[in-house]
All heavy atoms as an XYZ file, in Angstrom:
1006
protein
N      24.617     31.856    116.233
C      24.148     30.551    116.358
C      24.143     30.283    117.827
O      25.141     30.322    118.521
C      24.987     29.588    115.615
C      24.611     28.150    115.735
S      25.273     27.141    114.454
C      26.850     26.852    115.040
N      22.991     29.889    118.362
C      22.850     29.558    119.765
C      22.787     28.007    119.860
O      22.104     27.343    119.196
C      21.563     30.095    120.253
N      23.621     27.472    120.766
C      23.557     26.086    121.121
C      22.868     25.965    122.456
O      23.305     26.635    123.428
C      24.979     25.450    121.222
C      25.684     25.407    119.897
C      27.010     24.688    120.046
O      27.450     24.436    121.103
N      27.615     24.413    118.857
N      21.821     25.173    122.516
C      21.042     25.136    123.714
C      20.783     23.665    124.082
O      20.717     22.774    123.226
C      19.722     25.806    123.412
C      19.938     27.247    123.109
C      18.600     27.969    122.958
N      19.040     29.434    122.594
C      18.168     30.409    122.531
N      16.889     30.150    122.782
N      18.579     31.548    122.254
N      20.467     23.441    125.371
C      20.154     22.106    125.769
C      18.842     21.702    125.256
O      18.677     20.598    124.844
C      20.195     22.047    127.315
C      21.534     22.255    127.975
C      21.372     22.244    129.497
C      22.518     21.278    127.558
N      17.933     22.588    125.137
C      16.723     22.393    124.386
C      16.609     23.417    123.367
O      17.095     24.543    123.541
C      15.470     22.423    125.269
O      15.386     23.673    125.878
N      15.910     23.178    122.257
C      15.916     24.144    121.151
C      15.209     25.444    121.598
O      15.490     26.550    120.928
C      15.238     23.509    119.904
C      16.117     22.413    119.389
C      15.011     24.552    118.841
C      17.501     22.823    118.843
N      14.461     25.457    122.575
C      13.858     26.697    123.057
C      12.420     26.349    123.486
O      11.913     25.362    123.218
N      11.899     27.360    124.166
C      10.485     27.218    124.549
C       9.576     27.351    123.331
O       9.748     28.263    122.494
C      10.168     28.183    125.637
C      10.989     27.967    126.906
C      10.562     28.828    127.967
C      11.425     28.388    129.174
N      11.375     29.100    130.318
N       8.708     26.415    123.170
C       7.881     26.302    121.941
C       7.117     27.598    121.651
O       7.024     28.000    120.540
C       7.015     25.145    121.951
O       6.078     25.160    123.048
N       6.589     28.211    122.690
C       5.786     29.525    122.457
C       6.719     30.555    121.866
O       6.356     31.270    121.011
C       5.174     29.965    123.636
C       4.314     31.172    123.488
C       3.589     31.605    124.806
C       2.863     32.824    124.560
N       2.263     33.437    125.765
N       7.889     30.708    122.532
C       8.824     31.705    122.017
C       9.221     31.445    120.534
O       9.260     32.369    119.735
C      10.058     31.793    122.849
C      11.074     32.828    122.417
C      10.978     34.112    122.786
C      12.154     32.402    121.568
C      11.853     35.051    122.318
C      13.152     33.282    121.172
C      12.989     34.627    121.558
N       9.542     30.194    120.225
C       9.980     29.843    118.829
C       8.792     30.053    117.908
O       9.112     30.644    116.833
C      10.434     28.389    118.908
C      10.576     27.803    117.448
C      11.654     28.114    119.652
N       7.575     29.707    118.322
C       6.466     29.939    117.349
C       6.245     31.381    117.067
O       6.084     31.820    115.945
C       5.215     29.335    117.971
C       5.122     27.764    117.739
C       3.877     27.306    118.544
C       4.982     27.404    116.260
N       6.328     32.194    118.149
C       6.004     33.636    117.935
C       7.101     34.421    117.233
O       6.891     35.282    116.459
C       5.788     34.290    119.398
C       4.524     33.838    120.001
C       4.275     34.397    121.384
O       5.172     35.103    121.982
O       3.314     34.076    121.968
N       8.413     34.027    117.531
C       9.524     34.799    117.107
C      10.177     34.276    115.851
O      10.996     34.990    115.184
C      10.569     35.054    118.209
C       9.959     35.904    119.335
O      10.009     37.090    119.125
N       9.440     35.272    120.373
N       9.831     33.063    115.484
C      10.495     32.530    114.277
C       9.530     31.916    113.261
O       9.463     32.459    112.191
C      11.498     31.351    114.738
C      12.618     31.876    115.651
C      12.600     31.626    116.968
C      13.682     32.596    115.010
C      13.651     32.126    117.730
C      14.683     33.075    115.801
C      14.657     32.816    117.194
O      15.730     33.274    117.979
N       8.707     30.996    113.742
C       7.786     30.253    112.769
C       6.672     31.146    112.319
O       6.366     31.244    111.091
C       7.253     29.028    113.335
C       6.380     28.262    112.413
C       8.478     28.065    113.745
N       6.018     31.897    113.190
C       4.872     32.599    112.846
C       5.065     34.102    112.644
O       4.086     34.880    112.566
C       3.760     32.451    113.990
O       3.424     31.113    114.141
N       6.258     34.597    112.554
C       6.556     35.996    112.356
C       5.958     36.468    111.024
O       6.135     35.823    109.995
C       8.040     36.202    112.362
C       8.402     37.671    112.474
O       7.852     38.513    111.662
O       9.113     37.977    113.351
N       5.211     37.518    111.073
C       4.417     37.912    109.888
C       5.360     38.442    108.702
O       4.912     38.545    107.619
C       3.532     39.110    110.340
C       4.073     39.511    111.662
C       4.759     38.291    112.262
N       6.636     38.745    109.036
C       7.564     39.153    107.983
C       8.565     38.027    107.735
O       9.593     38.184    107.172
C       8.323     40.454    108.403
C       7.381     41.652    108.419
C       9.023     40.392    109.748
N       8.125     36.763    108.094
C       9.056     35.636    107.888
C       9.186     35.313    106.393
O       8.235     35.494    105.610
N      10.360     34.954    106.110
C      10.663     34.546    104.741
C      10.721     32.992    104.672
O      10.225     32.324    103.822
C      11.900     35.187    104.168
C      11.660     36.711    104.076
C      12.337     34.590    102.833
C      12.935     37.511    103.802
N      11.563     32.455    105.652
C      11.770     30.982    105.665
C      12.181     30.605    107.074
O      12.921     31.264    107.692
C      12.763     30.550    104.620
C      13.027     29.019    104.645
C      14.042     28.719    103.574
N      14.158     27.234    103.550
C      13.620     26.534    102.627
N      13.004     27.061    101.641
N      13.771     25.195    102.663
N      11.613     29.423    107.574
C      12.070     28.892    108.792
C      12.424     27.332    108.434
O      11.491     26.591    108.040
C      11.065     28.934    109.854
S      11.733     28.384    111.461
N      13.647     26.976    108.463
C      14.041     25.638    108.082
C      14.398     24.819    109.372
O      14.993     25.372    110.336
C      15.303     25.746    107.286
O      15.109     26.403    106.063
N      14.025     23.488    109.229
C      14.316     22.633    110.360
C      15.275     21.561    109.925
O      15.311     21.103    108.704
C      13.020     21.964    110.821
C      11.943     22.865    111.215
C      10.680     22.007    111.604
C      12.340     23.672    112.429
N      16.089     21.117    110.854
C      17.019     19.930    110.561
C      16.622     18.827    111.498
O      16.581     19.057    112.755
C      18.472     20.315    110.667
N      16.417     17.663    110.994
C      16.044     16.479    111.834
C      16.980     15.369    111.562
O      17.547     15.265    110.456
C      14.605     15.997    111.507
C      13.529     17.089    111.756
C      12.191     16.587    111.361
O      12.028     15.877    110.318
O      11.204     16.968    112.070
N      17.106     14.451    112.567
C      17.836     13.242    112.304
C      16.931     12.203    111.773
O      15.774     12.486    111.428
C      18.544     12.722    113.636
C      17.599     12.281    114.719
O      16.397     12.045    114.490
O      18.126     12.112    115.862
N      17.463     10.990    111.417
C      16.720      9.917    110.950
C      15.430      9.489    111.662
O      14.455      9.024    111.138
C      17.557      8.642    110.645
C      18.738      8.836    109.738
C      19.926      9.605    110.439
O      20.126      9.435    111.597
O      20.616     10.292    109.734
N      15.483      9.738    113.002
C      14.356      9.368    113.857
C      13.352     10.546    113.981
O      12.392     10.421    114.688
C      14.808      8.935    115.219
C      15.497      7.599    115.263
C      17.002      7.703    114.724
O      17.698      8.640    115.024
N      17.365      6.688    113.923
N      13.659     11.610    113.413
C      12.736     12.797    113.436
C      13.058     13.729    114.604
O      12.259     14.721    114.841
N      14.130     13.521    115.333
C      14.546     14.400    116.433
C      15.009     15.714    115.803
O      15.787     15.694    114.903
C      15.591     13.754    117.350
N      14.647     16.828    116.375
C      15.030     18.145    115.926
C      16.463     18.440    116.349
O      16.927     18.316    117.421
C      14.083     19.199    116.557
C      14.360     20.655    115.970
C      14.134     20.686    114.552
C      13.396     21.571    116.770
N      17.356     18.741    115.274
C      18.716     19.031    115.475
C      18.992     20.497    115.487
O      19.952     20.945    116.101
C      19.566     18.353    114.417
C      19.467     16.885    114.331
C      20.191     16.407    113.017
C      19.956     16.252    115.605
N      18.175     21.273    114.860
C      18.294     22.642    114.805
C      17.370     23.333    113.800
O      16.625     22.703    113.114
N      17.334     24.676    113.881
C      16.429     25.416    112.954
C      17.074     26.798    112.669
O      17.948     27.263    113.380
C      14.998     25.592    113.459
C      14.866     26.568    114.591
C      14.538     27.924    114.289
C      14.964     26.186    115.912
C      14.396     28.831    115.345
C      14.815     27.084    116.931
C      14.474     28.342    116.624
N      16.652     27.340    111.502
C      17.158     28.630    111.160
C      15.980     29.465    110.619
O      15.196     28.945    109.793
C      18.239     28.541    110.032
C      18.919     29.807    109.805
C      20.266     29.537    108.994
O      20.168     29.255    107.814
N      21.341     29.695    109.699
N      15.837     30.682    111.113
C      14.772     31.498    110.672
C      15.379     32.718    109.951
O      16.377     33.300    110.251
C      14.097     32.082    111.972
O      13.139     33.076    111.667
N      14.666     33.141    108.930
C      15.054     34.276    108.082
C      13.780     35.177    107.977
O      12.675     34.715    107.477
C      15.489     33.932    106.692
C      15.818     34.987    105.810
C      17.035     35.815    106.240
C      16.172     34.465    104.347
N      13.876     36.359    108.455
C      12.707     37.272    108.344
C      13.204     38.565    107.759
O      14.437     38.814    107.600
C      12.065     37.657    109.709
C      13.137     38.427    110.724
C      11.583     36.411    110.431
C      12.547     38.842    111.938
N      12.267     39.361    107.257
C      12.574     40.688    106.572
C      12.597     41.681    107.697
O      11.610     41.851    108.420
C      11.619     41.043    105.508
C      11.952     42.237    104.709
C      10.984     42.510    103.503
N      10.796     41.385    102.640
C      11.573     41.187    101.595
N      12.645     42.026    101.282
N      11.483     40.136    100.762
N      13.615     42.593    107.732
C      13.724     43.625    108.696
C      12.694     44.691    108.428
O      12.549     45.112    107.268
C      15.111     44.172    108.721
O      15.197     45.239    109.583
N      12.005     45.156    109.493
C      11.076     46.239    109.390
C      11.471     47.428    110.279
O      12.340     47.175    111.183
C       9.661     45.794    109.659
O       9.690     45.207    111.001
C       9.168     44.678    108.700
N      10.846     48.512    110.092
C      11.068     49.683    110.953
C      10.892     49.285    112.499
O       9.911     48.615    112.814
C      10.034     50.738    110.607
C      10.377     52.125    111.193
C      11.630     52.747    110.689
O      11.877     52.606    109.478
O      12.349     53.359    111.515
N      11.770     49.674    113.257
C      11.667     49.556    114.759
C      11.977     48.121    115.163
O      11.648     47.748    116.329
N      12.621     47.262    114.418
C      12.999     45.950    114.791
C      13.863     45.970    116.030
O      14.636     46.911    116.180
C      13.473     45.082    113.591
C      14.898     45.445    113.185
O      15.954     45.164    113.809
N      14.957     46.244    112.151
N      13.804     44.978    116.785
C      14.566     44.972    118.118
C      16.068     44.866    117.926
O      16.764     45.072    118.909
C      14.080     43.834    118.964
C      14.313     42.440    118.487
C      13.710     41.466    119.425
N      13.707     40.106    118.687
C      13.149     39.068    119.273
N      12.561     39.173    120.447
N      13.086     37.982    118.659
N      16.562     44.505    116.762
C      17.993     44.359    116.605
C      18.691     45.702    116.006
O      19.866     45.757    115.921
C      18.256     43.192    115.612
C      17.801     41.958    116.201
C      16.591     41.331    115.547
C      18.281     41.276    117.296
C      16.056     40.188    115.987
C      17.707     40.125    117.750
C      16.678     39.556    117.161
O      16.088     38.437    117.639
N      17.841     46.565    115.450
C      18.364     47.783    114.759
C      18.903     47.416    113.398
O      19.657     48.226    112.821
N      18.413     46.340    112.896
C      18.848     45.994    111.450
C      18.247     46.912    110.506
O      17.041     47.239    110.663
C      18.437     44.492    111.196
O      19.035     43.580    112.204
C      18.836     44.054    109.774
N      19.014     47.291    109.466
C      18.490     48.259    108.474
C      17.160     47.632    107.810
O      17.084     46.433    107.488
C      19.542     48.406    107.497
C      20.775     48.249    108.264
C      20.432     47.138    109.328
N      16.175     48.529    107.592
C      14.950     48.133    106.999
C      15.206     47.448    105.671
O      16.043     47.977    104.843
C      13.994     49.293    106.851
C      12.754     48.934    106.005
C      13.588     49.837    108.151
N      14.580     46.367    105.312
C      14.691     45.739    103.978
C      15.786     44.634    104.061
O      15.795     43.813    103.092
N      16.644     44.623    105.005
C      17.601     43.429    105.079
C      16.900     42.240    105.674
O      15.747     42.364    106.143
C      18.685     43.858    106.070
C      19.743     44.854    105.552
C      19.599     45.879    104.563
C      21.104     45.063    106.064
N      20.737     46.582    104.509
C      21.650     46.103    105.365
C      21.817     44.373    107.080
C      22.937     46.524    105.661
C      23.129     44.784    107.281
C      23.698     45.842    106.521
N      17.505     41.112    105.595
C      17.048     39.971    106.318
C      17.703     39.934    107.658
O      18.796     40.418    107.952
N      16.965     39.217    108.539
C      17.512     38.978    109.944
C      17.467     37.481    110.034
O      16.432     36.798    109.828
C      16.613     39.633    110.984
C      16.571     41.142    110.933
C      17.080     39.267    112.470
C      15.641     41.885    111.831
N      18.599     36.894    110.425
C      18.684     35.438    110.592
C      18.959     35.032    111.998
O      19.649     35.787    112.769
C      19.787     34.971    109.661
C      19.671     33.455    109.384
C      21.193     35.356    110.159
C      20.555     32.986    108.232
N      18.338     33.946    112.378
C      18.580     33.416    113.683
C      18.814     31.827    113.540
O      18.100     31.189    112.811
N      19.833     31.309    114.177
C      20.222     29.944    114.061
C      20.368     29.310    115.413
O      20.912     29.923    116.277
C      21.624     29.869    113.369
O      21.566     30.522    112.088
C      22.007     28.386    113.112
N      19.762     28.204    115.560
C      19.803     27.409    116.846
C      20.142     25.971    116.423
O      19.403     25.356    115.753
C      18.476     27.546    117.497
C      18.139     28.940    117.818
N      18.549     29.602    118.913
C      17.438     29.854    117.085
C      18.129     30.867    118.910
N      17.430     30.986    117.710
N      21.236     25.449    117.059
C      21.650     24.023    116.683
C      21.883     23.346    118.091
O      22.470     23.907    118.987
C      22.879     23.976    115.950
C      23.370     22.592    115.734
C      22.673     24.631    114.484
N      21.284     22.132    118.134
C      21.488     21.319    119.399
C      22.986     21.053    119.554
O      23.626     20.789    118.605
C      20.700     19.968    119.230
O      21.141     19.077    120.184
N      23.419     21.030    120.901
C      24.842     20.718    121.144
C      25.130     19.392    120.566
O      26.293     19.159    120.159
C      24.908     20.742    122.660
C      23.793     21.589    122.991
C      22.692     21.424    122.094
N      24.197     18.399    120.500
C      24.459     17.081    119.997
C      24.770     17.113    118.443
O      25.307     16.156    117.931
C      23.262     16.149    120.289
C      23.041     15.922    121.737
O      23.991     16.065    122.460
O      21.893     15.645    122.090
N      24.384     18.247    117.849
C      24.508     18.276    116.349
C      25.607     19.290    115.957
O      25.791     19.539    114.756
C      23.279     18.635    115.703
N      26.304     19.854    116.930
C      27.370     20.842    116.635
C      28.407     20.281    115.761
O      28.814     19.124    116.033
C      27.872     21.394    117.899
N      28.886     20.938    114.798
C      30.046     20.641    113.887
C      29.755     19.432    113.119
O      30.668     18.622    112.818
C      31.327     20.514    114.738
C      31.625     21.596    115.763
C      32.217     22.846    115.245
N      33.348     22.720    114.480
C      33.950     23.595    113.732
N      33.377     24.743    113.574
N      35.025     23.382    112.989
N      28.518     19.182    112.722
C      28.096     18.123    111.858
C      27.600     18.531    110.537
O      27.199     17.591    109.780
C      27.097     17.143    112.588
O      25.847     18.035    112.715
C      27.411     16.706    113.932
N      27.546     19.808    110.256
C      27.100     20.257    108.942
C      25.625     20.803    109.057
O      25.158     21.176    107.963
N      25.004     20.607    110.170
C      23.597     21.098    110.240
C      23.435     22.565    109.946
O      22.674     23.026    109.191
C      22.986     20.709    111.658
C      21.674     21.447    111.847
C      22.861     19.246    111.779
N      24.328     23.404    110.626
C      24.260     24.808    110.313
C      24.575     25.231    108.959
O      23.900     26.110    108.321
N      25.405     24.524    108.254
C      25.770     24.815    106.917
C      24.566     24.454    105.992
O      24.218     25.203    105.058
C      27.009     24.051    106.443
O      28.168     24.452    107.225
C      27.334     24.282    104.983
N      24.001     23.297    106.263
C      22.846     22.922    105.456
C      21.582     23.875    105.592
O      20.980     24.188    104.682
C      22.392     21.495    105.763
N      21.418     24.392    106.893
C      20.356     25.314    107.132
C      20.622     26.614    106.395
O      19.680     27.205    105.782
C      20.237     25.593    108.635
C      19.729     24.420    109.494
C      19.808     24.691    110.915
C      18.199     24.190    109.149
N      21.861     27.076    106.358
C      22.101     28.288    105.606
C      22.072     28.161    104.135
O      21.628     29.171    103.440
C      23.554     28.907    106.083
C      23.658     30.312    105.417
C      22.759     31.294    105.789
C      24.648     30.498    104.522
C      22.932     32.575    105.242
C      24.820     31.822    103.882
C      23.932     32.835    104.315
N      22.349     27.072    103.594
C      22.098     26.834    102.057
C      20.617     27.127    101.750
O      20.315     27.861    100.767
C      22.514     25.439    101.706
C      21.988     25.114    100.386
C      24.027     25.214    101.800
N      19.746     26.666    102.629
C      18.260     26.872    102.356
C      17.938     28.333    102.567
O      17.142     28.954    101.805
C      17.419     26.012    103.255
N      18.484     28.899    103.651
C      18.137     30.363    103.938
C      18.668     31.304    102.891
O      18.098     32.293    102.444
C      18.753     30.756    105.288
O      18.032     30.059    106.280
N      19.909     31.048    102.473
C      20.587     31.812    101.356
C      19.709     31.840    100.100
O      19.508     32.753     99.422
C      21.961     31.325    101.144
C      22.702     32.126    100.034
C      24.071     31.679     99.806
N      24.207     30.293     99.520
C      24.976     29.399    100.070
N      25.849     29.803    101.014
N      24.964     28.142     99.680
N      19.194     30.524     99.705
C      18.419     30.503     98.488
C      17.151     31.291     98.744
O      16.685     31.967     97.792
C      18.158     29.035     98.300
C      17.256     28.705     97.070
C      17.164     27.230     96.817
C      16.349     26.877     95.576
N      14.998     27.025     95.546
N      16.418     31.141     99.889
C      15.257     31.884    100.166
C      15.539     33.452    100.114
O      14.691     34.162     99.634
C      14.667     31.461    101.469
N      16.654     33.800    100.632
C      16.949     35.252    100.594
C      17.115     35.772     99.261
O      16.534     36.887     98.875
C      18.266     35.484    101.397
N      17.871     35.090     98.409
C      17.979     35.456     96.975
C      16.614     35.527     96.242
O      16.346     36.468     95.521
C      19.024     34.509     96.258
C      20.376     34.784     96.892
C      19.040     34.716     94.756
C      21.397     33.721     96.523
N      15.844     34.502     96.450
C      14.506     34.464     95.900
C      13.585     35.631     96.297
O      12.753     36.009     95.597
C      13.771     33.096     96.116
C      14.478     31.975     95.421
C      13.941     30.602     95.782
O      13.119     30.528     96.741
O      14.381     29.561     95.135
N      13.786     36.031     97.575
C      13.017     37.082     98.154
C      13.585     38.498     97.798
O      12.996     39.551     98.130
C      12.943     36.966     99.641
N      14.675     38.559     97.030
C      15.222     39.743     96.632
C      16.083     40.459     97.654
O      16.430     41.650     97.538
N      16.483     39.781     98.750
C      17.304     40.376     99.762
C      18.787     40.512     99.211
O      19.230     39.636     98.574
C      17.343     39.539    101.069
C      16.017     39.376    101.812
C      16.224     38.533    103.053
C      15.489     40.727    102.253
N      19.350     41.638     99.563
C      20.787     41.798     99.238
C      21.679     41.574    100.442
O      22.901     41.428    100.208
C      21.041     43.206     98.595
O      20.633     44.196     99.409
C      20.231     43.312     97.256
N      21.068     41.740    101.584
C      21.840     41.591    102.828
C      21.006     40.822    103.824
O      19.850     40.955    103.990
C      22.294     42.905    103.418
C      23.237     43.675    102.586
C      24.202     44.606    103.395
C      25.136     45.315    102.493
N      26.415     44.786    102.543
N      21.798     40.084    104.730
C      21.173     39.358    105.878
C      22.147     39.709    107.105
O      23.329     39.638    106.936
C      21.174     37.916    105.681
C      20.382     37.459    104.473
C      20.672     37.190    106.949
C      20.533     35.920    104.186
N      21.457     39.981    108.205
C      22.225     40.306    109.360
C      21.998     39.324    110.492
O      20.881     38.963    110.673
C      21.929     41.715    109.883
C      22.806     42.111    111.065
C      22.588     43.551    111.540
O      21.440     43.880    111.989
O      23.501     44.348    111.426
N      23.029     38.963    111.187
C      22.965     38.169    112.366
C      23.307     38.947    113.543
O      24.440     39.513    113.507
C      23.856     36.888    112.230
N      22.487     39.018    114.591
C      22.900     39.616    115.870
C      23.366     38.506    116.783
O      22.632     37.646    117.136
C      21.627     40.324    116.482
C      21.948     41.090    117.756
C      22.352     42.418    117.682
C      21.950     40.461    119.001
C      22.659     43.139    118.783
C      22.320     41.167    120.069
C      22.671     42.533    120.033
N      24.610     38.595    117.247
C      25.208     37.609    117.990
C      25.749     38.179    119.364
O      26.325     39.210    119.357
C      26.497     36.988    117.200
C      26.092     36.620    115.783
C      27.062     35.791    117.937
C      27.191     36.610    114.850
N      25.493     37.430    120.424
C      25.996     37.829    121.747
C      27.488     38.074    121.650
O      28.269     37.280    121.023
N      27.960     39.140    122.241
C      29.474     39.526    122.072
C      30.365     38.417    122.583
O      31.517     38.390    122.183
C      29.748     40.913    122.673
C      29.532     40.984    124.207
C      29.851     42.374    124.650
C      29.719     42.494    126.161
N      30.081     43.822    126.641
N      29.946     37.621    123.537
C      30.759     36.528    124.067
C      30.528     35.195    123.391
O      31.151     34.206    123.777
C      30.524     36.434    125.589
C      30.876     37.610    126.332
O      31.891     38.419    125.969
O      30.208     38.001    127.337
N      29.619     35.173    122.457
C      29.357     33.921    121.712
C      30.381     33.688    120.608
O      29.999     33.860    119.487
C      27.909     33.868    121.319
C      27.509     32.496    120.834
O      28.286     31.615    120.550
N      26.146     32.276    120.769
N      31.483     33.233    120.956
C      32.536     33.038    119.878
C      32.204     31.831    118.908
O      32.596     31.925    117.657
C      33.902     32.734    120.536
C      34.373     33.855    121.457
C      34.454     35.185    120.803
C      34.984     36.218    121.711
N      34.791     37.550    121.235
N      31.507     30.903    119.394
C      31.059     29.814    118.484
C      30.177     30.363    117.332
O      30.330     30.007    116.178
C      30.390     28.685    119.256
C      31.380     28.008    120.184
C      29.699     27.629    118.291
C      30.776     26.988    121.088
N      29.171     31.102    117.757
C      28.250     31.634    116.780
C      28.988     32.675    115.814
O      28.735     32.660    114.540
C      27.097     32.346    117.366
N      29.880     33.488    116.379
C      30.610     34.338    115.558
C      31.437     33.629    114.431
O      31.419     33.983    113.266
C      31.488     35.268    116.378
C      30.711     36.220    117.273
C      31.519     37.065    118.142
O      32.703     37.488    117.807
N      31.074     37.326    119.352
N      32.011     32.544    114.872
C      32.892     31.720    113.963
C      31.916     31.121    112.888
O      32.326     30.983    111.709
C      33.577     30.567    114.631
O      34.588     31.189    115.486
N      30.785     30.585    113.368
C      29.820     29.969    112.350
C      29.498     30.906    111.280
O      29.557     30.602    110.094
C      28.572     29.531    113.135
C      27.440     29.204    112.140
C      27.415     28.170    111.309
C      26.349     30.095    112.045
C      26.408     27.918    110.427
C      25.366     29.968    111.217
C      25.330     28.826    110.378
O      24.324     28.650    109.448
N      29.047     32.140    111.677
C      28.664     33.074    110.673
C      29.776     33.515    109.756
O      29.591     33.790    108.570
C      27.917     34.252    111.337
C      26.509     33.906    111.766
C      26.165     33.814    113.026
C      25.524     33.699    110.807
C      24.829     33.504    113.378
C      24.250     33.387    111.149
C      23.896     33.309    112.422
O      22.585     32.906    112.801
N      31.019     33.624    110.256
C      32.120     33.881    109.463
C      32.411     32.828    108.406
O      32.658     33.136    107.263
C      33.416     34.131    110.290
C      33.276     35.443    111.121
C      34.388     35.620    112.171
O      35.216     34.727    112.379
O      34.174     36.572    113.015
N      32.195     31.576    108.816
C      32.287     30.463    107.846
C      31.261     30.494    106.785
O      31.433     30.130    105.623
C      32.229     29.094    108.578
C      33.514     28.754    109.357
C      33.478     27.320    109.895
N      32.275     26.873    110.545
C      32.079     27.031    111.834
N      32.917     27.643    112.605
N      31.001     26.562    112.382
N      30.106     31.177    106.993
C      29.075     31.326    106.092
C      29.229     32.620    105.301
O      28.273     33.060    104.584
C      27.606     31.308    106.781
C      27.329     30.068    107.527
S      27.355     28.510    106.562
C      28.761     27.732    107.312
N      30.353     33.238    105.410
C      30.673     34.476    104.667
C      30.053     35.741    105.196
O      29.826     36.718    104.477
C      30.453     34.307    103.179
C      31.341     33.286    102.545
O      32.526     33.186    103.007
O      30.897     32.548    101.567
N      29.688     35.745    106.382
C      29.217     37.005    107.117
C      30.369     37.755    107.610
O      31.399     37.148    107.985
C      28.275     36.632    108.318
C      26.933     36.195    107.944
C      26.690     34.990    107.308
C      25.797     36.961    108.356
C      25.351     34.636    107.054
C      24.541     36.578    108.087
C      24.257     35.350    107.429
N      30.343     39.148    107.547
C      31.422     39.900    107.945
C      30.845     40.899    109.052
O      29.697     41.358    108.979
C      31.969     40.765    106.801
C      32.632     39.935    105.770
C      33.151     40.672    104.598
O      32.957     41.972    104.522
O      33.777     40.069    103.722
N      31.690     41.215    109.931
C      31.269     42.148    111.048
C      30.886     43.507    110.433
O      31.638     44.080    109.736
C      32.400     42.286    112.068
O      32.656     41.034    112.706
C      31.851     43.221    113.222
N      29.717     44.017    110.783
C      29.257     45.299    110.191
C      29.029     46.306    111.268
O      28.988     47.523    111.039
C      27.928     45.129    109.373
S      26.602     44.368    110.128
N      28.806     45.851    112.519
C      28.649     46.779    113.703
C      28.671     46.035    114.976
O      28.595     44.842    114.995
C      27.340     47.573    113.554
C      26.107     46.750    113.583
C      24.871     47.613    113.242
N      23.707     46.746    113.236
C      22.770     46.660    114.292
N      22.956     47.306    115.313
N      21.739     45.810    114.101
N      28.874     46.855    116.090
C      28.895     46.353    117.381
C      27.834     47.050    118.205
O      27.580     48.271    117.958
C      30.256     46.601    118.048
C      31.341     45.805    117.456
N      31.727     44.608    117.833
C      32.195     46.024    116.310
C      32.769     44.109    117.095
N      32.914     44.988    116.182
N      27.233     46.365    119.180
C      26.321     46.994    120.179
C      26.965     46.768    121.541
O      27.916     46.095    121.667
C      24.926     46.464    120.091
O      24.908     45.095    120.553
C      24.350     46.544    118.674
N      26.253     47.311    122.619
C      26.751     47.042    123.951
C      26.741     45.538    124.229
O      27.555     45.015    125.062
C      25.803     47.763    124.916
C      25.981     49.260    124.857
O      27.117     49.720    124.308
O      25.090     50.018    125.369
N      25.826     44.728    123.654
C      25.653     43.382    123.985
C      26.064     42.393    122.861
O      26.040     41.150    123.144
C      24.216     43.028    124.460
O      23.363     43.380    123.324
C      23.803     43.859    125.692
N      26.292     42.920    121.661
C      26.483     42.025    120.640
C      27.266     42.438    119.496
O      27.801     43.570    119.469
N      27.601     41.501    118.711
C      28.357     41.713    117.369
C      27.348     41.464    116.228
O      26.658     40.440    116.254
C      29.537     40.826    117.261
C      30.234     40.925    115.893
C      30.464     41.000    118.404
N      27.330     42.354    115.281
C      26.362     42.112    114.162
C      27.259     41.724    112.910
O      28.243     42.501    112.580
C      25.524     43.311    113.933
S      24.422     43.672    115.278
N      26.870     40.710    112.296
C      27.654     40.258    111.102
C      26.587     40.179    109.928
O      25.462     39.823    110.100
C      28.199     38.885    111.321
C      29.268     38.932    112.351
C      30.077     37.624    112.386
C      31.267     37.699    113.397
N      32.293     38.526    112.934
N      27.034     40.660    108.795
C      26.209     40.711    107.553
C      26.712     39.876    106.455
O      27.924     39.832    106.230
C      26.037     42.125    107.113
N      25.750     39.207    105.749
C      26.026     38.469    104.486
C      25.541     39.300    103.449
O      24.529     39.877    103.473
C      25.318     37.129    104.579
C      25.399     36.478    103.334
C      26.372     35.558    102.770
C      24.391     36.368    102.240
N      26.035     35.057    101.598
C      24.817     35.558    101.221
C      23.171     36.968    102.158
C      24.061     35.276    100.091
C      22.391     36.720    101.101
C      22.890     35.912    100.045
N      26.318     39.416    102.287
C      25.970     40.264    101.090
C      25.800     39.266     99.961
O      26.707     38.548     99.636
C      26.916     41.348    100.803
O      27.115     42.157    101.971
C      26.542     42.296     99.575
N      24.651     39.394     99.275
C      24.351     38.568     98.162
C      25.112     39.051     96.939
O      25.188     40.232     96.614
C      22.854     38.554     97.852
O      22.609     37.965     96.591
N      25.716     38.140     96.171
C      26.317     38.519     94.913
C      25.302     38.331     93.730
O      25.627     38.643     92.632
C      27.550     37.679     94.758
C      28.556     37.997     95.779
C      29.919     37.135     95.640
O      30.005     36.302     94.649
O      30.756     37.213     96.535
N      24.098     37.784     94.087
C      23.144     37.467     93.083
C      22.275     38.627     92.748
O      21.712     38.829     91.622
C      22.212     36.336     93.570
C      22.894     35.127     94.021
C      23.194     34.137     92.889
O      22.390     34.161     91.918
O      24.175     33.442     92.989
N      21.879     39.534     93.757
C      20.977     40.629     93.520
C      21.651     41.913     93.366
O      22.703     42.232     93.829
C      19.995     40.723     94.733
C      19.188     39.489     94.812
O      18.768     38.929     93.876
N      18.868     39.062     96.086
């Protein structure tokens, strides 16, 4: 889970999350005034993906505004992503997290992700569906 001063550059977000051709779901969280608090993207892993995630698993990315941290936004986003993953027949979802990003590692652990591998730059945590 990345906490950023701005949610990200719109072109990057559109290309890598919203418009990804293997996208399953991209959920947004807004406040009462319509300000974006965070988003979560779930895509299907394909051959040669940049994270090295096994083919057929889901790849999840979470971004929450620092103003919305620890307010339940991330949990609500994952409820929607988990439902979409089950509906899409995914049995596993992987999150690639920077090795120094302890906040994100803790978030994914609270969502029942377990460490499945390490890379030079990150920790990968996987969620396993009990539904499929």
